[in-house]
C-alpha positions as a Markdown table, in Angstrom:
| # | Residue | x | y | z |
|---|---|---|---|---|
| 1 | Met | 8.4 | 8.4 | 10.9 |
| 2 | Gly | 12.1 | 7.9 | 10.2 |
| 3 | Tyr | 13.9 | 6.7 | 7.2 |
| 4 | Thr | 15.8 | 3.5 | 7.7 |
| 5 | Glu | 18.2 | 1.2 | 5.8 |
| 6 | Met | 16.3 | -0.8 | 3.2 |
| 7 | Met | 18.1 | -4.1 | 2.9 |
| 8 | Ile | 19.6 | -6.2 | 5.7 |
| 9 | Glu | 21.8 | -9.2 | 5.0 |
| 10 | Gly | 23.2 | -11.9 | 7.2 |
| 11 | Arg | 21.6 | -14.0 | 9.9 |
| 12 | Asn | 22.5 | -12.1 | 13.0 |
| 13 | Ala | 21.6 | -8.7 | 11.5 |
| 14 | Val | 18.1 | -10.0 | 10.4 |
| 15 | Ile | 17.4 | -11.7 | 13.8 |
| 16 | Glu | 18.4 | -8.4 | 15.5 |
| 17 | Ala | 16.1 | -6.4 | 13.1 |
| 18 | Phe | 13.2 | -8.6 | 14.1 |
| 19 | Arg | 13.9 | -8.4 | 17.8 |
| 20 | Ser | 14.2 | -4.6 | 17.8 |
| 21 | Gly | 10.7 | -4.4 | 16.4 |
| 22 | Lys | 11.5 | -3.2 | 12.9 |
| 23 | Thr | 8.8 | -3.8 | 10.3 |
| 24 | Ile | 10.2 | -6.3 | 7.8 |
| 25 | Asp | 8.4 | -6.1 | 4.5 |
| 26 | Lys | 9.9 | -9.1 | 2.8 |
| 27 | Leu | 12.2 | -11.9 | 3.7 |
| 28 | Phe | 14.3 | -14.0 | 1.2 |
| 29 | Leu | 15.6 | -17.3 | 2.6 |
| 30 | Leu | 17.7 | -20.0 | 1.1 |
| 31 | Asp | 15.4 | -22.8 | 0.1 |
| 32 | Gly | 15.9 | -26.0 | 2.1 |
| 33 | Cys | 18.1 | -24.4 | 4.8 |
| 34 | Gln | 17.1 | -25.7 | 8.2 |
| 35 | Asp | 19.8 | -24.8 | 10.7 |
| 36 | Gly | 19.3 | -23.1 | 14.0 |
| 37 | Pro | 19.6 | -19.3 | 13.1 |
| 38 | Ile | 17.4 | -19.8 | 10.0 |
| 39 | Met | 14.8 | -21.6 | 12.1 |
| 40 | Thr | 14.9 | -18.7 | 14.6 |
| 41 | Ile | 14.4 | -16.2 | 11.7 |
| 42 | Lys | 11.4 | -18.3 | 10.4 |
| 43 | Arg | 9.8 | -18.2 | 13.9 |
| 44 | Glu | 10.2 | -14.4 | 14.1 |
| 45 | Ala | 8.8 | -14.0 | 10.6 |
| 46 | Lys | 5.7 | -16.1 | 11.6 |
| 47 | Lys | 5.2 | -14.0 | 14.7 |
| 48 | Gln | 5.3 | -10.8 | 12.6 |
| 49 | Asp | 3.1 | -12.3 | 9.8 |
| 50 | Cys | 5.9 | -11.4 | 7.4 |
| 51 | Leu | 6.0 | -12.4 | 3.7 |
| 52 | Val | 8.7 | -15.1 | 3.3 |
| 53 | Lys | 10.1 | -16.2 | -0.1 |
| 54 | Tyr | 12.2 | -19.3 | -0.4 |
| 55 | Val | 14.8 | -18.9 | -3.2 |
| 56 | Lys | 17.9 | -20.5 | -4.7 |
| 57 | Lys | 21.4 | -19.3 | -3.8 |
| 58 | Glu | 21.8 | -17.7 | -7.2 |
| 59 | Arg | 18.8 | -15.4 | -6.5 |
| 60 | Leu | 20.3 | -14.4 | -3.1 |
| 61 | Asp | 23.7 | -13.7 | -4.7 |
| 62 | Gln | 22.0 | -11.6 | -7.3 |
| 63 | Leu | 20.1 | -9.5 | -4.6 |
| 64 | Ser | 23.0 | -9.2 | -2.2 |
| 65 | Glu | 25.0 | -6.0 | -2.0 |
| 66 | Thr | 27.6 | -7.3 | 0.4 |
| 67 | Gly | 28.1 | -10.8 | -0.9 |
| 68 | Lys | 27.7 | -12.0 | 2.7 |
| 69 | His | 24.0 | -12.8 | 2.9 |
| 70 | Gln | 24.5 | -16.2 | 4.7 |
| 71 | Gly | 21.2 | -17.4 | 3.1 |
| 72 | Val | 19.1 | -14.6 | 4.3 |
| 73 | Ile | 18.1 | -11.1 | 3.0 |
| 74 | Ala | 15.4 | -8.9 | 4.6 |
| 75 | Tyr | 13.8 | -5.7 | 3.3 |
| 76 | Ile | 12.7 | -3.2 | 5.9 |
| 77 | Ala | 10.0 | -0.7 | 5.5 |
| 78 | Ala | 11.5 | 2.7 | 4.9 |
| 79 | Tyr | 8.8 | 4.2 | 7.1 |
| 80 | Glu | 6.7 | 3.0 | 10.0 |
| 81 | Tyr | 3.2 | 1.8 | 9.0 |
| 82 | Ala | 0.2 | 3.4 | 10.6 |
| 83 | Glu | -3.1 | 1.8 | 11.8 |
| 84 | Val | -6.4 | 2.4 | 9.9 |
| 85 | Glu | -7.8 | 3.7 | 13.2 |
| 86 | Asp | -5.1 | 6.4 | 13.3 |
| 87 | Met | -6.5 | 7.7 | 10.0 |
| 88 | Leu | -10.0 | 7.9 | 11.2 |
| 89 | Glu | -8.7 | 9.7 | 14.3 |
| 90 | Lys | -6.9 | 12.2 | 12.1 |
| 91 | Ala | -10.1 | 13.0 | 10.3 |
| 92 | Arg | -12.0 | 13.4 | 13.6 |
| 93 | Gln | -9.3 | 15.8 | 14.9 |
| 94 | Lys | -9.6 | 17.9 | 11.8 |
| 95 | Gly | -13.4 | 17.8 | 12.0 |
| 96 | Glu | -13.5 | 16.4 | 8.4 |
| 97 | Ala | -15.4 | 13.5 | 6.9 |
| 98 | Pro | -12.8 | 10.6 | 6.4 |
| 99 | Phe | -11.3 | 10.4 | 3.0 |
| 100 | Leu | -9.1 | 7.3 | 2.4 |
| 101 | Phe | -7.3 | 5.7 | -0.5 |
| 102 | Leu | -7.3 | 1.9 | -0.8 |
| 103 | Leu | -4.9 | 0.3 | -3.3 |
| 104 | Asp | -5.7 | -3.1 | -4.6 |
| 105 | Asn | -2.3 | -4.6 | -5.4 |
| 106 | Ile | -0.4 | -1.7 | -6.8 |
| 107 | Glu | 2.9 | -3.4 | -7.7 |
| 108 | Asp | 4.9 | -0.5 | -9.2 |
| 109 | Pro | 6.8 | 1.5 | -6.5 |
| 110 | His | 6.8 | 4.6 | -8.6 |
| 111 | Asn | 3.0 | 4.5 | -8.9 |
| 112 | Leu | 2.6 | 3.8 | -5.2 |
| 113 | Gly | 4.8 | 6.8 | -4.4 |
| 114 | Ala | 2.9 | 9.0 | -6.8 |
| 115 | Ile | -0.5 | 8.0 | -5.4 |
| 116 | Ile | 0.7 | 8.7 | -1.8 |
| 117 | Arg | 1.8 | 12.2 | -3.1 |
| 118 | Thr | -1.7 | 12.7 | -4.6 |
| 119 | Ala | -3.4 | 11.5 | -1.5 |
| 120 | Asn | -1.5 | 14.0 | 0.6 |
| 121 | Leu | -2.3 | 17.0 | -1.7 |
| 122 | Ala | -5.9 | 16.0 | -2.1 |
| 123 | Gly | -6.3 | 16.1 | 1.7 |
| 124 | Ala | -6.8 | 12.4 | 2.2 |
| 125 | His | -6.3 | 11.1 | 5.7 |
| 126 | Gly | -4.4 | 8.0 | 4.8 |
| 127 | Val | -3.6 | 5.3 | 2.3 |
| 128 | Ile | -4.3 | 1.5 | 2.8 |
| 129 | Ile | -2.3 | -1.1 | 1.0 |
| 130 | Pro | -2.5 | -4.9 | 1.1 |
| 131 | Lys | 0.3 | -7.0 | 2.7 |
| 132 | Asn | 0.9 | -9.3 | -0.2 |
| 133 | Arg | 1.3 | -8.9 | -4.0 |
| 134 | Ala | 1.9 | -5.2 | -3.7 |
| 135 | Ala | 4.8 | -2.7 | -3.3 |
| 136 | Gly | 5.8 | -1.8 | 0.3 |
| 137 | Leu | 7.3 | 1.4 | 1.5 |
| 138 | Thr | 10.7 | 1.2 | -0.1 |
| 139 | Ala | 13.2 | 3.9 | -0.8 |
| 140 | Thr | 11.9 | 4.2 | -4.4 |
| 141 | Val | 8.3 | 4.8 | -3.1 |
| 142 | Ala | 9.6 | 7.4 | -0.6 |
| 143 | Lys | 11.4 | 9.2 | -3.4 |
| 144 | Ala | 8.4 | 9.1 | -5.7 |
| 145 | Ser | 6.1 | 10.4 | -2.9 |
| 146 | Ala | 8.2 | 13.7 | -2.9 |
| 147 | Gly | 8.2 | 13.8 | 0.9 |
| 148 | Ala | 4.4 | 13.0 | 1.3 |
| 149 | Leu | 5.3 | 9.8 | 3.2 |
| 150 | Asn | 6.4 | 12.0 | 6.1 |
| 151 | Tyr | 2.9 | 13.3 | 6.5 |
| 152 | Thr | 0.4 | 10.8 | 5.0 |
| 153 | Pro | -0.1 | 7.7 | 7.0 |
| 154 | Val | 0.1 | 4.3 | 5.2 |
| 155 | Ala | -1.5 | 1.2 | 6.7 |
| 156 | Lys | -0.9 | -2.4 | 5.6 |
| 157 | Val | -3.8 | -4.8 | 5.9 |
| 158 | Thr | -4.2 | -8.5 | 5.2 |
| 159 | Asn | -7.4 | -8.2 | 3.2 |
| 160 | Ile | -8.6 | -5.1 | 1.4 |
| 161 | Gly | -12.1 | -6.5 | 1.0 |
| 162 | Gln | -12.4 | -7.2 | 4.8 |
| 163 | Thr | -11.1 | -3.7 | 5.6 |
| 164 | Ile | -13.8 | -2.2 | 3.3 |
| 165 | Glu | -16.5 | -4.1 | 5.3 |
| 166 | Glu | -15.0 | -2.8 | 8.6 |
| 167 | Leu | -14.9 | 0.8 | 7.3 |
| 168 | Lys | -18.5 | 0.6 | 6.1 |
| 169 | Lys | -19.5 | 0.1 | 9.7 |
| 170 | Glu | -17.7 | 3.4 | 10.4 |
| 171 | Gly | -20.0 | 5.1 | 7.9 |
| 172 | Leu | -17.6 | 5.2 | 4.9 |
| 173 | Trp | -18.8 | 4.3 | 1.4 |
| 174 | Phe | -16.6 | 3.2 | -1.4 |
| 175 | Val | -16.0 | 4.2 | -5.0 |
| 176 | Cys | -13.7 | 2.2 | -7.3 |
| 177 | Ala | -12.2 | 3.2 | -10.6 |
| 178 | Asp | -13.2 | 1.0 | -13.5 |
| 179 | Met | -13.8 | 1.3 | -17.2 |
| 180 | Gly | -17.3 | -0.1 | -17.1 |
| 181 | Gly | -18.7 | 2.2 | -14.4 |
| 182 | Thr | -20.8 | 5.4 | -14.3 |
| 183 | Thr | -19.1 | 8.5 | -15.5 |
| 184 | Met | -17.6 | 10.0 | -12.3 |
| 185 | Tyr | -19.2 | 13.4 | -12.9 |
| 186 | Gln | -22.7 | 11.8 | -12.4 |
| 187 | Leu | -21.9 | 10.4 | -9.0 |
| 188 | Asp | -22.4 | 12.0 | -5.6 |
| 189 | Leu | -18.9 | 11.6 | -4.0 |
| 190 | Lys | -19.4 | 13.7 | -0.9 |
| 191 | Gly | -19.2 | 12.6 | 2.7 |
| 192 | Pro | -17.0 | 9.9 | 4.3 |
| 193 | Ile | -15.4 | 8.1 | 1.3 |
| 194 | Gly | -12.8 | 5.4 | 0.4 |
| 195 | Leu | -11.3 | 5.6 | -3.1 |
| 196 | Val | -10.3 | 2.2 | -4.4 |
| 197 | Ile | -7.6 | 2.0 | -7.1 |
| 198 | Gly | -6.8 | -1.2 | -8.9 |
| 199 | Asn | -3.5 | -2.6 | -10.1 |
| 200 | Glu | -1.7 | -1.4 | -13.2 |
| 201 | Gly | -2.8 | -4.3 | -15.4 |
| 202 | Glu | -6.0 | -5.9 | -14.1 |
| 203 | Gly | -7.7 | -3.0 | -12.4 |
| 204 | Val | -9.7 | -3.6 | -9.2 |
| 205 | Gly | -10.1 | -7.3 | -8.3 |
| 206 | Arg | -13.7 | -8.7 | -8.7 |
| 207 | Leu | -14.2 | -9.5 | -5.0 |
| 208 | Val | -13.1 | -6.0 | -4.0 |
| 209 | Lys | -15.2 | -4.4 | -6.7 |
| 210 | Glu | -18.3 | -6.2 | -5.5 |
| 211 | Lys | -17.9 | -4.5 | -2.1 |
| 212 | Cys | -17.8 | -1.0 | -3.6 |
| 213 | Asp | -20.9 | 1.1 | -3.5 |
| 214 | Phe | -20.0 | 2.9 | -6.8 |
| 215 | Val | -18.0 | 2.1 | -9.8 |
| 216 | Ala | -16.7 | 5.3 | -11.4 |
| 217 | Ser | -15.3 | 5.6 | -14.9 |
| 218 | Ile | -13.1 | 8.4 | -16.1 |
| 219 | Pro | -14.2 | 9.8 | -19.6 |
| 220 | Met | -11.6 | 8.8 | -22.2 |
| 221 | His | -11.4 | 10.5 | -25.6 |
| 222 | Gly | -8.1 | 9.1 | -26.8 |
| 223 | Asp | -7.0 | 6.2 | -28.8 |
| 224 | Ile | -5.6 | 4.0 | -26.0 |
| 225 | Asp | -7.8 | 2.4 | -23.4 |
| 226 | Ser | -6.6 | 3.3 | -20.0 |
| 227 | Leu | -4.8 | 5.8 | -17.8 |
| 228 | Asn | -1.8 | 4.9 | -15.6 |
| 229 | Ala | -3.0 | 3.9 | -12.1 |
| 230 | Ser | -1.5 | 6.9 | -10.3 |
| 231 | Val | -3.0 | 9.3 | -12.9 |
| 232 | Ala | -6.4 | 7.7 | -12.6 |
| 233 | Ala | -6.1 | 8.0 | -8.8 |
| 234 | Gly | -5.4 | 11.7 | -9.2 |
| 235 | Val | -8.2 | 12.4 | -11.6 |
| 236 | Leu | -10.8 | 10.7 | -9.4 |
| 237 | Ala | -9.4 | 12.1 | -6.2 |
| 238 | Tyr | -9.7 | 15.6 | -7.5 |
| 239 | Glu | -13.4 | 15.1 | -8.5 |
| 240 | Ile | -13.9 | 14.1 | -4.9 |
| 241 | Val | -12.0 | 17.2 | -3.7 |
| 242 | Arg | -14.2 | 19.4 | -6.0 |
| 243 | Gln | -17.4 | 17.9 | -4.6 |
| 244 | Arg | -16.2 | 18.2 | -1.0 |
| 245 | Met | -15.4 | 21.9 | -1.6 |
| 246 | Met | -18.9 | 22.6 | -2.8 |
| 247 | Pro | -21.2 | 24.1 | -0.1 |
């Protein structure tokens, strides 16, 4: 899983990136531009199911590092994405019950990196993130993961809820972190498990929460009402680790 350049500017460079099979996380295009190369880029983006944002020239000028964006800027994943199946295979090879992290729209790249780092140290087999409204594997994420991105696979899925349904068929059950849940110490968190962590402001979305088997709350004794998303992920993950280590 190699580290690659993050931002690509200019029409030919972006077309080339698509055609060489690079994973493009986000594409910014000049709104209203319809000429040949831009139409080619749109077609390639559609094929790859890539997130496209149409913006004004001022926005592109602001993002541009070279000043030669020609109406197009693409962001490339710093690392290759894995498939969810690869994670289950990794668990099988190790003879372990699958342990996955599923992140419901974590938008802060520092949090995403920190969670990948925690997932690695807690022995999770992979991290699953949604395609839209969430941070991708950028240079900031890679840095915050302290090298864990080299070892812990990350998959990008269109719909977290649907992925939960598919993984339930593989025998996994799911616990999400939420204030209104059962205290985590009272839950049986052994066996094949998916830990679902919600976004920094709103927590886990209602539709995703409804698909979870358990809602776990972390005991709070302070004066503020919530933990940072990556800290919550760490606290819950290590309760899972503790229970998995018990005979």
